[in-house]
C-alpha positions, -999 to +999 in steps of 0.1 A: +561-400-839+557-434-844+588-444-830+577-420-799+542-433-798+556-477-799+580-460-772+556-451-745+536-479-751+561-503-743+566-486-712+531-485-704+531-521-716+562-537-697+535-514-663+511-530-664+526-569-669+552-561-637+517-547-611+496-577-622+531-596-613+532-579-579+493-579-580+482-613-584+513-635-570+510-653-539+527-639-503+550-663-496+540-679-459+563-669-432+581-692-408+549-680-381+523-681-406+490-708-396+492-736-419+471-731-449+437-735-449+444-738-411+411-706-403+393-716-430+361-733-406+360-699-387+337-681-414+310-663-386+307-628-365+302-626-331+294-656-307+298-677-339+336-663-349+341-666-318+331-709-312+347-715-344+381-697-333+377-713-298+376-754-317+408-744-343+435-741-307+409-768-286+431-793-289+463-783-276+483-787-250+493-761-227+531-765-212+537-736-181+564-713-185+583-725-148+582-759-160+599-755-193+623-724-182+655-745-195+639-753-231+630-723-232+668-712-231+677-738-254+649-724-282+665-689-279+700-692-279+717-673-313+728-707-331+754-683-343+769-673-308+758-692-275+764-667-253+732-649-263+700-648-274+673-641-303+641-620-290+604-634-292+594-613-322+623-596-342+644-622-335+670-596-328+705-609-316+712-596-278 
């Protein structure tokens, strides 16, 4: 009976350790995630939040689609097959 209790306790501790690592470990940033602390100044609600988000993106440079058509072709070309292109969201090659 002692060994069954020890085995059960060991399994429980291992499960707890794995669950703790999964829940506590930070998620890795994806290639399209914003930089760390990017939204730190967006803490309000309503119109205050809208204004804070506007201030975050306010210094961007707007580039129209038609003036950059050739550059976009290069950006979306599949690096493994130049006769194909990559979809924007799932990067599937077509």
